[in-house]
C-alpha positions in Angstrom: 0.0 0.1 -0.1 1.3 3.4 -0.9 1.9 6.3 2.0 -1.3 8.2 2.7 -1.3 11.4 0.5 -0.8 14.8 2.0 -3.0 16.4 -0.9 -6.5 15.2 -2.0 -8.0 16.0 -5.5 -11.5 16.1 -6.0 -13.8 15.8 -9.0 -16.9 17.7 -9.2 -19.6 16.4 -10.9 -21.2 13.2 -9.8 -18.4 12.8 -7.7 -19.3 15.3 -4.9 -22.4 16.8 -6.6 -25.5 14.6 -7.4 -26.6 15.1 -11.1 -30.0 13.7 -11.0 -32.0 16.8 -11.5 -29.7 17.6 -14.6 -30.1 14.3 -15.8 -33.7 14.1 -15.6 -34.1 17.5 -17.4 -32.2 16.7 -20.4 -34.4 13.3 -20.4 -37.7 15.4 -20.0 -36.8 17.6 -22.8 -35.7 15.2 -25.2 -38.4 12.6 -24.3 -36.3 9.1 -23.4 -34.5 8.0 -20.5 -31.5 7.4 -23.1 -30.8 11.0 -23.2 -28.8 11.7 -20.0 -26.5 8.8 -20.4 -25.7 9.8 -24.3 -25.3 13.5 -23.3 -22.7 12.6 -20.7 -21.0 9.9 -23.2 -21.1 12.3 -26.3 -19.9 15.0 -23.9 -17.0 13.1 -22.9 -16.3 12.3 -26.5 -16.2 15.8 -27.9 -14.4 16.8 -24.9 -11.4 14.3 -25.7 -11.5 15.4 -29.7 -10.9 18.9 -28.3 -8.1 17.7 -26.6 -7.0 15.4 -29.1 -7.0 17.9 -31.6 -5.4 20.8 -29.9 -8.4 22.9 -30.0 -10.6 24.0 -27.0 -14.4 25.4 -26.0 -15.4 26.0 -22.7 -17.2 23.2 -20.9 -20.5 24.8 -20.8 -20.5 25.9 -24.6 -19.5 22.0 -25.2 -22.4 21.0 -23.1 -24.9 23.1 -24.9 -23.4 21.9 -28.3 -24.0 18.2 -27.5 -27.2 18.8 -26.2 -28.5 20.5 -29.2 -26.8 17.8 -31.2 -28.8 15.2 -29.2 -32.1 17.1 -29.9 -31.3 17.1 -33.6 -31.0 13.5 -33.4 -34.4 12.6 -31.4 -36.3 15.2 -33.8 -36.6 17.8 -31.0 -36.8 21.2 -31.3 -34.2 22.8 -29.0 -33.8 27.1 -28.7 -30.2 28.4 -27.4 -32.5 30.1 -24.5 -33.9 26.6 -23.4 -30.4 24.6 -24.0 -28.8 27.6 -21.7 -31.4 27.2 -19.4 -30.9 23.4 -18.9 -26.9 23.4 -18.6 -27.3 26.7 -16.1 -28.6 23.9 -13.8 -25.3 22.6 -13.3 -24.5 25.6 -11.0 -27.3 24.6 -8.5 -26.8 20.6 -7.7 -26.9 19.2 -4.7 -24.1 17.6 -2.7 -24.2 14.1 -1.9 -24.9 13.3 1.6 -21.6 11.9 2.4 -19.8 14.8 0.8 -19.5 17.7 3.7 -18.7 15.4 6.5 -16.0 13.8 4.8 -14.3 17.1 3.4 -14.7 18.6 7.3 -13.2 15.7 8.7 -10.5 15.7 6.4 -9.5 19.1 7.0 -9.6 18.7 10.5 -7.0 15.7 9.9 -4.7 18.1 8.3 -5.1 17.0 4.4 -5.3 19.6 1.7 -8.1 19.2 -0.3 -8.7 20.8 -3.8 -11.4 20.5 -6.3 -10.4 19.9 -10.2 -13.1 20.4 -12.8 -13.6 20.2 -16.3 -16.0 23.1 -16.2 -15.3 26.6 -16.0 -14.0 28.2 -12.4 -16.6 30.6 -12.5 -19.1 27.5 -12.9 -17.4 25.5 -10.3 -17.4 28.1 -7.5 -21.0 28.8 -8.5 -21.6 24.9 -7.9 -19.5 24.8 -5.0 -21.2 28.0 -3.3 -24.6 26.7 -3.9 -23.6 23.4 -2.2 -22.5 24.8 0.4 -19.1 23.5 -0.4 -17.0 26.5 -1.1 -15.2 27.1 2.2 -14.4 23.3 2.5 -11.5 23.3 0.0 -8.0 24.9 -0.2 -8.1 25.8 -3.6 -10.0 25.7 -6.6 -9.0 24.2 -10.3 -10.3 24.2 -13.8 -8.9 22.5 -16.9 -9.4 26.0 -18.7 -6.2 27.1 -17.3 -4.5 24.4 -19.5 -7.3 24.1 -22.3 -6.6 20.6 -22.1 -10.0 18.2 -20.8 -9.2 15.6 -18.1 -7.9 12.9 -18.5 -5.2 14.7 -20.2 -2.2 14.5 -18.1 -1.4 18.4 -18.4 -4.4 18.7 -16.1 -3.3 17.0 -13.1 0.2 18.2 -13.6 -1.1 22.0 -13.4 -2.6 21.2 -10.1 0.3 19.5 -8.9 2.8 22.3 -10.0 0.4 25.0 -8.5 0.3 23.1 -5.2 3.7 22.5 -5.3 3.9 18.9 -4.5 4.8 15.5 -6.0 2.1 12.8 -7.5 3.0 10.0 -5.1 1.9 12.6 -2.3 -1.1 13.4 -3.8 -4.3 11.2 -4.4 -7.3 11.9 -7.3 -10.9 11.0 -5.9 -13.4 10.4 -8.8 -16.2 8.1 -9.8 -15.2 8.1 -13.3 -13.1 5.3 -14.4 -11.4 7.6 -16.9 -10.5 10.2 -14.9 -8.9 7.7 -12.3 -7.2 6.3 -15.7 -5.8 9.7 -16.6 -4.6 9.9 -13.2 -3.0 7.1 -12.5 -1.0 7.3 -15.9 -0.1 10.6 -14.1 1.6 9.0 -11.1 -1.1 9.6 -8.6 -2.7 7.6 -5.9 -6.3 7.2 -6.8 -9.6 6.5 -5.3 -12.6 5.4 -7.1 -15.9 6.2 -5.5 -18.5 3.9 -6.8 -21.2 6.0 -7.4 -24.5 3.6 -8.9 -24.2 3.3 -12.5 -20.4 3.7 -12.4 -17.9 0.5 -12.8 -13.7 0.5 -13.6 -12.7 -0.3 -16.7 -11.1 -3.6 -16.8 -7.9 -2.9 -18.6 -6.5 -0.3 -16.2 -4.7 -0.8 -12.8 -6.6 -1.1 -9.8 -6.7 2.1 -7.8 -5.4 2.3 -3.9 -9.1 2.5 -3.0 -12.2 1.4 -4.7 -15.0 2.2 -2.2 -19.0 2.5 -2.3 -19.0 6.5 -1.3 -16.8 9.0 0.6 -17.8 7.9 3.9 -16.2 4.7 3.3 -13.2 6.4 1.9 -12.6 8.6 4.7 -13.3 5.5 7.2 -10.8 3.7 5.1 -8.1 6.7 4.9 -8.5 7.7 8.7 -7.8 4.1 9.8 
């Protein structure tokens, strides 16, 4: 087992915040339960295409574009205004029940906590403020600073450089296998939070921690 980390980097959407309100809005708008899953999968695909081709648009713009693409696919008419209204819901997502207590406890125990998102820094701070989590982090980071999306290595190295720490002393905590994979390849320790509907990629290395929720992660880390 690796040494316990000094810095813990948290993914935001789904890992800390409950995406269900946004998912339901997308499904209701497009008229199918498949819509939210397809939106998220295509969002990731086109984010990675942006990074691989050396281009960059904001996550907000990307999310709206993918939503409009799917609306066209399902034969739905979606105005720019309605698309923006739906995407703005991401700023008011509630935190999962296990989040606040975990962050508070880890801070008391002396861990440095930072947030890392594929979204913009403005959106990130709105999310954390509305979820009553803003004051529980030491710092906040967005991939817009490097204009490459996770899981590109530059995103993780950017945080490590800013926090002046080494990857082996740091841990990425996420509910997405692709995020864990990217952090592993960048030398970080990792913890996979197995939120409902998520699973690890069989060809990646096993994370240091695989837990059902953040409470279990906290309990294991503080043993």
